[in-house]
C-alpha positions, 0 to 999 in steps of 0.5 A: 539321668538321675542318680548316675543312671545310664539310659540302659539302666532306665530302660532295663527299669521300665521293662521290669515295671511293665513285666512285673507289677511288684517291680520298682518304678524307675527312679524319679517317677511319681504317681502320674506315672505310675497310674500311666504304667498301669495303663501301658502294661495293660495294653501291652499284655492285651497286645501279646495275648491278641498276638498269641490268640492270632498265632495259635487259633487252633489251639485257642479253640480247642482249650477255650477262650478263657483257659487260652486267655489265662495260659497266653497271659502267663506266657506273656509275663514269664517269656516276653518277646526278645525280638523286634516283632510281636509275632516272636511272642509265640516262641516257647508257647508250646513249652508253656502249654506243656507245663500248664496243661500237663494232663493233655499232651495234645495241647502242647503239640497242637501249639508246636505244630501251629508255631512250626507252620508259622515259621515254615511260611515265614522262611525264605524261598528256596530251590528244592534238590530234585531227585534227578539232580541228586541222582547225577550228584550221587552217581559215582559215590562209593560206600565211604561217600554214602556213609558220609553223605549229609543233607541241607534242608528247607529253612525251618523243617521242623520234625518230632514224635508226637502223641496227639492226633494232629491231622484229625485236630487239625481239620476239626479245628479249622474255622468254620468246621462244625464236625465232631472232634476226633479222639485227641490222642493216638494210639500209638506215638507217630512222627510229624514233619512240617515243611513248605510246598511251594508258598504253602506250610504243609504237615504230614504224619510219619513213622516216629523213626522218620521223624527222628532220622530227619532231625538228626540229619538236620542237625548234622548227622551223616546218612551213615549215622542215621542208618545206625541210629535206625538199626539200633545198638548191637544190630547185626548185618541183617539189621543194618541192611533193613535200616539201610532199606528204610533210610533210602525210602525216607530219603526218596520220600524227602526228595520227593517232597522237595524238603532237601536243598543239597547234599555234601560228602 
């Protein structure tokens, strides 16, 4: 090792040089290594951009090849993958799109959907907790049990509020589709829930409150807390009752769609 540098120091210097052309070369490197690094750096970035093109096929078709390569290169340099597979280069790509396509929010939301679909597709196989099993488990629940009910969801299920017409864009941007593209944005925001149906990743557009509710319970909120979230601050008894009905409908939908794996109270 040169100059007291550890292997970790030299590896860190090498990575900095790969990611930043202005970073100093590792100690002891000369012109020949510098030329080799330029080739390696180009190959590395091309590989990352290629991985992003494969992961975000619809996003790439939507914005066009040139703009996509530019935003992909920016993301590859600013956010190099930290895991073992090059596929992980896509993590946070929707945030990069939100920054660079600030006037077109549908781009970031489309990228978010493609990444969420990939994560769900790669999630481990699970056994859904069916409606009959749920009914048997909760048959003797009292009010306190229901208010404290918590749900376990499929791995990598994702939900968020969106402005983009994701259903229309998804179909129009399918490989081989030649139809006219729909309006990119919805008249009003909706929710999008990404899950898995058997081995197939799927998504559905829902009311915004359904996406918020699923996210809240996915992050540990109890059923009673979800009801109060739907009802809103300073809700009266009628509003809470209506929220409870809405929450029950959502719960039934999640059971029917197979996204719930278990319950606890």
